[in-house]
C-alpha positions in Angstrom: 17.4 16.3 22.4 14.5 19.0 20.7 11.1 16.1 20.5 8.9 17.0 16.8 5.6 18.1 17.3 3.2 16.1 15.5 1.2 18.3 12.4 -1.8 17.3 12.3 -2.4 18.2 8.3 0.3 16.4 7.5 -1.9 13.7 9.3 0.7 12.7 11.8 0.5 10.7 14.8 4.3 8.6 16.2 3.7 4.8 17.4 5.4 5.4 20.9 5.3 1.9 21.3 8.5 0.0 21.2 7.2 -3.7 20.8 4.7 -2.7 18.0 7.7 -0.8 16.0 9.6 -4.4 16.3 7.1 -6.2 14.9 6.5 -4.2 12.6 9.7 -4.2 11.1 10.2 -8.1 11.9 7.3 -8.5 9.1 10.1 -7.6 6.2 10.6 -11.5 5.6 11.0 -11.3 1.2 14.2 -10.3 2.4 16.1 -12.9 -0.6 14.6 -11.1 -3.4 15.8 -7.4 -2.1 17.7 -5.8 0.7 17.0 -1.9 -0.1 13.3 -0.6 1.9 12.3 2.9 1.9 10.1 3.7 5.3 7.6 6.6 4.2 6.8 8.9 7.3 9.9 8.1 9.4 8.9 10.3 12.0 11.1 10.1 14.6 12.1 6.9 13.8 10.5 4.6 15.7 10.5 2.0 13.3 13.7 3.0 11.5 15.8 2.2 15.1 15.1 -1.5 14.1 15.4 -1.0 10.8 19.2 0.6 10.6 19.6 -2.9 13.1 18.9 -5.1 10.4 22.1 -6.3 8.5 19.9 -7.7 5.2 18.4 -4.2 4.5 19.8 -0.8 3.7 17.6 1.7 4.7 16.0 4.3 3.4 13.8 6.8 4.7 11.8 9.4 3.3 9.8 12.8 4.9 8.3 15.7 4.0 8.5 17.1 7.8 11.8 18.8 7.0 12.0 18.7 10.9 11.5 15.4 11.2 14.6 15.3 8.4 16.8 17.5 11.2 15.8 15.2 13.7 16.6 12.1 12.1 19.9 13.9 10.9 21.3 14.5 13.9 19.8 11.1 15.7 20.8 9.0 13.3 24.5 8.2 12.2 23.8 4.5 10.7 22.3 6.6 7.9 24.3 8.5 5.9 22.8 12.3 4.6 22.4 10.6 1.3 19.8 8.0 2.8 18.2 10.2 4.2 15.5 12.2 1.9 13.4 15.5 2.4 10.5 15.1 0.3 7.0 14.2 -1.2 7.2 10.2 -1.7 4.4 10.2 -3.6 6.4 12.9 -6.4 9.0 10.8 -5.9 11.5 9.2 -8.9 12.0 6.1 -6.7 14.5 4.9 -9.3 16.5 7.7 -8.2 17.3 5.4 -5.3 16.4 2.1 -6.4 17.5 1.9 -10.4 16.0 -1.1 -11.5 17.0 -2.7 -8.1 14.1 -4.7 -6.2 13.1 -3.1 -2.8 10.3 -2.6 -0.3 8.7 0.0 1.0 7.6 -0.2 5.2 6.2 2.8 7.1 3.7 4.5 10.0 2.3 5.5 7.0 -0.2 8.8 7.1 -3.8 7.8 7.3 -4.7 10.9 4.9 -2.4 9.4 2.2 -2.4 6.1 3.1 -4.4 5.0 0.0 -2.2 6.6 -2.9 1.2 4.8 -1.3 -0.9 1.9 -1.8 -1.2 3.1 -5.6 2.2 4.1 -5.7 3.6 0.5 -4.9 0.8 -1.0 -7.1 2.2 1.6 -10.1 6.1 0.5 -9.2 5.3 -3.5 -8.8 8.1 -5.0 -10.8 10.3 -3.3 -8.6 8.0 -3.4 -4.9 8.8 -7.2 -3.6 7.4 -6.4 -0.5 5.0 -3.7 2.2 4.2 -3.2 5.2 2.9 -0.9 6.9 0.3 0.7 9.6 -2.9 1.7 8.3 -6.6 2.6 9.7 -7.9 -0.1 10.6 -11.2 -0.1 8.2 -8.1 0.1 5.3 -6.7 -2.9 5.8 -10.0 -4.4 6.5 -10.3 -3.5 3.1 -7.1 -4.4 1.1 -7.0 -7.5 3.0 -10.5 -8.1 2.6 -12.0 -10.6 0.1 -14.8 -11.4 -2.8 -18.2 -10.8 -1.2 -17.1 -8.6 1.5 -18.8 -5.7 1.9 -15.7 -3.4 2.6 -14.0 -5.7 -0.9 -13.2 -2.9 -3.6 -10.9 -0.9 -6.1 -8.4 -1.6 -4.4 -8.1 -4.9 -3.2 -8.5 -6.4 -6.6 -5.6 -4.2 -7.9 -3.2 -5.2 -5.1 -4.8 -8.9 -4.8 -4.0 -9.6 -8.5 -0.1 -8.9 -7.6 0.1 -9.1 -4.0 -0.2 -11.9 -1.1 -1.9 -9.9 1.2 -1.9 -10.8 4.9 -3.5 -8.5 8.3 -1.4 -8.8 10.9 -2.6 -7.7 14.1 -4.7 -4.6 15.1 -2.9 -2.0 17.4 -4.5 0.8 19.7 -5.4 4.1 19.0 -3.0 4.8 22.5 0.1 3.8 21.6 0.0 6.5 19.2 1.0 10.4 20.2 -1.6 11.9 19.4 -4.3 9.6 19.8 -6.0 8.6 16.3 -9.9 8.8 16.8 -10.0 5.6 15.1 -8.1 1.8 15.8 -5.4 0.8 13.7 -3.6 -2.3 11.8 -0.5 -3.9 10.2 -1.0 -5.2 6.9 1.9 -7.3 4.8 2.5 -7.4 0.8 3.9 -9.7 -0.2 4.6 -9.6 -4.2 3.0 -13.2 -6.1 4.1 -15.0 -9.6 1.8 -13.2 -11.3 3.8 -10.8 -14.3 1.2 -10.3 -15.9 -2.4 -10.2 -16.6 -2.7 -11.9 -19.5 -4.6 -8.6 -20.8 -4.1 -5.2 -21.0 -3.7 -3.8 -17.8 -4.5 -0.2 -17.8 -7.4 -1.0 -19.0 -8.2 -4.6 -16.5 -7.7 -1.2 -14.2 -10.3 1.0 -15.4 -13.1 -1.4 -15.9 -12.2 -1.9 -11.5 -13.0 1.8 -10.9 -15.6 1.8 -13.2 -17.4 -1.4 -11.7 -17.2 0.4 -8.2 -18.0 3.6 -8.4 -21.2 2.0 -8.6 -20.5 -1.0 -7.1 -24.2 -0.9 -6.0 -25.2 -1.5 -9.8 -24.7 -5.4 -11.6 -21.8 -5.4 -14.0 -24.1 -5.1 -17.0 -25.7 -1.2 -15.8 -22.3 0.1 -14.9 -20.0 -1.3 -18.0 -23.5 -1.1 -20.0 -21.1 1.8 -22.7 -18.3 -1.6 -22.9 -21.1 -4.5 -23.2 -22.5 -2.7 -25.5 -19.9 -2.3 -27.9 -19.3 -6.2 -27.4 -23.5 -7.3 -28.0 -22.5 -11.0 -28.6 -21.2 -11.1 -24.4 -24.3 -9.3 -23.6 -26.1 -12.7 -22.5 -23.1 -13.4 -20.3 -24.8 -14.2 -16.1 -21.0 -13.0 -15.5 -22.8 -8.9 -16.0 -25.7 -10.2 -14.0 -23.7 -10.0 -10.7 -22.5 -7.0 -8.5 -18.6 -6.0 -8.5 -17.8 -7.3 -4.7 -19.1 -10.8 -5.6 -15.9 -11.2 -8.2 -12.4 -12.0 -7.7 -9.5 -10.3 -9.3 -9.6 -14.2 -11.0 -13.0 -12.6 -13.3 -12.7 -9.0 -14.0 -9.9 -10.5 -15.4 -12.6 -13.0 -17.5 -15.0 -9.6 -17.8 -11.4 -7.2 -19.6 -11.2 -10.8 -22.2 -15.3 -10.5 -23.1 -15.2 -7.4 -23.8 -12.0 -7.2 -25.8 
């Protein structure tokens, strides 16, 4: 059986520890709200083998690497060809697979696109009920970070607005082939009860991005252009804060203040 060689330009680091693979798949727990899952970047299927054993899940896999796709087609008879997709997850129209149904995303995500994968989950938040994935440890910590943390940032705020986020466990470098130069971690995002934020959500996203784009500055400076348009709010003490000090609810309040 010819194995797939990890490709540096695709950010591939194949997980070799079966217990971690099983533990990652077992972390998918909200299946009362969905029965379909898509695995991103399956490589040689170390997670896939545990996904296909789950009777509560209908598994789809997508990989941009043609060599991996051929390996999976040859080794996973449990999946018909329509559920093994060669393509770029970031560009793929997920409604082609799931229509209006809810689904989950799982994967040992390529680190060079892991943040973009989460932005795609955010953009599809009305359908993506759960995300379980392997990330670079620093990225995982950033996503799960509470307000006041130095690592708290744009993705922290946007994702925490719609998801409960748990840092599940740390993974050492030596359980990958080839080993990455950093530690990894598995986190879980589970959709909360928030249907909408009661503000314009595009403006919310824009305000958060602008604020963290100048994270060393107070909001009074980074959001100056908006505050000048609403002089009646300029004395509000919330604008004396830096972005990492504010909760999701406070960012929503700011968007309301700025109109």
